[in-house]
N, C-alpha and C positions, 0 to 999 in steps of 0.2 A: 797094442796102444791104439786106446780109442781117438779118432779125428773133429778134430774140431767142432764142427757140422755135428756132429752128433749129441756130442760136449752140449751145443749151445741147443739144439733142438732136445735135450731129455731135459736141461733145465727151464728151457720158458714153459714148460707143459707143467713141469711142479710147479713154477709162479702162476698159472692158470688156477689150477686148484689150491695151492695156496693162501689159507686168510684176510695175511698182508699182503697177497699178491707181488711175491721175489721169489729168487734164491738162489744163490752160490757158488760157489766152487773157486776154493784158493789152485791154482794153474801151475804157479812156480813160487819158491821162497828159495834165496840161495843172499845172502850175509843182504843189504838193505834193500832188493831188487821184490818185488811183489808181483802180479799178474792173478789178477781174478777175475773169473768170467762169472758177469751180473746177468739175470735176467729179471725182469720186470715188464709183470700184464697193465697192461692198459692202464691209465691214471694213479699206480700204483707211482711213489715220490719217497724218496731218503730224503728224512729234512736236514734243514741247512749244516752242516760239520764242516772242521776244516779241513782246509788242500794240505797235502801231502807238501812237505818237499820239495820238489818234482813228480812232474808223475803225467799224464796222457790218457786221455778214450778215446776204444779206436770201436766202431759202432759194427756190428756182425749181422742185424736183424732190427727192422723198425725203424722207429725215431726217438730218440727225445729232446730235452730239452737245460741243459747248465744254466741258472741261474742264479748271479753273484752278482747282482745291482743291476747287469744289461740281462739277458732273457739273450741262449745258445740254443738254437737248435742244429741238433746231429742224426746223419741220417747215415745206414749203412751204407758202408764206404770209406762213411769220415772218416776222420783222425782226428783228434785236438786234447790240448796242454792242456792240462786242467788248472782250472785259474789259480792263481795264486790266494787267495781271497775266500773266506768264508763263500760253499756257496751249496743250492740241493739242487735234485737232479730227479726230472719229469720222466718217467714211459711215456708217450701221446699218440705212442700203436703197443702191440707187444713188441719187445724187445734186448735183445742181448747184443752186450760191450765185455770189453777185455781193459780193467780196468789195472795198466800197470806203472807202477808205484813205487819213488824212490825215498824208504823210510829209514831211522836211526842214521839220520848220517853222522850224529857226533858220537858214535860206539864205532863205524866204519875203520878206525885205525886200528882198533883189537883186535 
């Protein structure tokens, strides 16, 4: 089993060399729970998108800005709930974070 820090550094290196400036890997998918590691090089943006039913962002490296009407800056060590409205994410410096999301709630009872 690969160490989380190794995975983070691998994806950060890939993001630095990809034209779109990002790299990701799904770490866990169990029923309605997903955890995804995302790496963004400085200046890369995840365009505005809908929020999951519930979720959080945990920054492992760097600093990101989450914009949803008001800006929230998160840095390494921060864990924060994802805004419930549409939002975007921008890397203020080379960054790696874990997105934990609960999706498909309507299917959870099945």
